[in-house]
C-alpha positions as CSV (number, residue, x, y, z in Angstrom):
1,M,-31.6,-5.5,38.0
2,S,-28.3,-3.7,38.4
3,S,-24.8,-5.1,38.1
4,A,-21.6,-3.6,39.2
5,I,-19.3,-2.4,36.5
6,S,-16.4,-4.4,37.8
7,S,-18.4,-7.6,37.4
8,L,-19.1,-6.8,33.7
9,N,-15.6,-5.9,32.9
10,Q,-13.7,-8.7,31.3
11,N,-9.9,-9.0,31.2
12,V,-9.5,-7.3,27.8
13,S,-5.8,-6.9,28.0
14,S,-5.3,-10.7,27.7
15,V,-7.2,-10.9,24.4
16,A,-4.8,-10.7,21.5
17,I,-6.1,-9.4,18.2
18,D,-4.7,-11.1,15.2
19,A,-4.8,-8.7,12.2
20,S,-4.1,-11.5,9.7
21,S,-7.3,-13.3,10.7
22,N,-9.4,-10.2,9.8
23,P,-9.1,-9.6,6.1
24,A,-9.3,-6.0,4.9
25,P,-12.8,-4.9,3.7
26,A,-13.3,-5.3,0.0
27,A,-12.7,-2.2,-2.1
28,R,-15.7,-0.6,-3.6
29,P,-15.7,-0.5,-7.4
30,Q,-15.3,3.0,-8.8
31,P,-17.8,4.1,-11.5
32,A,-16.3,4.5,-15.0
33,A,-15.4,8.0,-15.9
34,N,-16.5,8.1,-19.5
35,V,-19.7,6.1,-19.8
36,A,-21.5,6.5,-23.1
37,T,-24.9,6.4,-21.5
38,D,-24.2,9.7,-19.8
39,T,-24.5,11.7,-23.0
40,V,-27.5,12.7,-25.0
41,Q,-27.7,13.7,-28.7
42,L,-29.9,16.7,-29.3
43,T,-31.7,17.2,-32.5
44,A,-31.1,20.3,-34.5
45,A,-34.4,21.7,-33.4
46,Q,-33.5,21.1,-29.7
47,Q,-30.1,22.7,-30.2
48,V,-31.8,25.8,-31.8
49,Y,-34.1,26.1,-28.8
50,Q,-31.3,25.7,-26.3
51,L,-29.1,28.3,-28.0
52,Y,-32.1,30.7,-28.4
53,N,-33.0,30.4,-24.8
54,Q,-29.4,31.2,-23.9
55,G,-29.7,34.5,-25.7
56,Q,-28.1,33.9,-29.0
57,T,-29.5,35.6,-32.1
58,V,-30.9,33.7,-35.1
59,S,-27.9,34.6,-37.2
60,Q,-25.5,33.3,-34.4
61,I,-27.5,30.1,-34.1
62,A,-27.5,29.6,-37.9
63,S,-23.8,30.1,-38.1
64,S,-22.9,27.9,-35.2
65,L,-25.1,25.0,-36.4
66,S,-24.4,25.5,-40.1
67,L,-28.0,26.1,-40.8
68,T,-29.7,28.9,-42.8
69,E,-31.6,31.6,-40.9
70,A,-34.8,30.4,-42.6
71,V,-34.3,27.0,-41.0
72,V,-33.6,28.4,-37.6
73,N,-36.7,30.6,-37.9
74,G,-38.7,27.6,-38.9
75,Y,-37.6,25.7,-35.8
76,L,-38.6,28.7,-33.7
77,N,-41.9,29.1,-35.5
78,V,-41.0,32.6,-36.6
79,T,-42.6,33.7,-39.8
80,S,-40.8,36.3,-41.9
81,T,-42.7,39.2,-43.3
82,G,-41.3,40.4,-46.5
């Protein structure tokens, strides 16, 4: 079935659009910037592994975490020969 375009065309110019009857869409809530659930506390052992994998030496890790080199070596399962 086919219809001529002119028969489908309605008189659109006579339709008035009242903006006051169409409320603005609701604003979407923005996520909070500083949410406490976005942070994770690492244990000392996890911090040691992370710093070691980033290339820091045992002495650097011990100094930055206020640990002894023996403790850092213990977390890394390094045995000292001496």
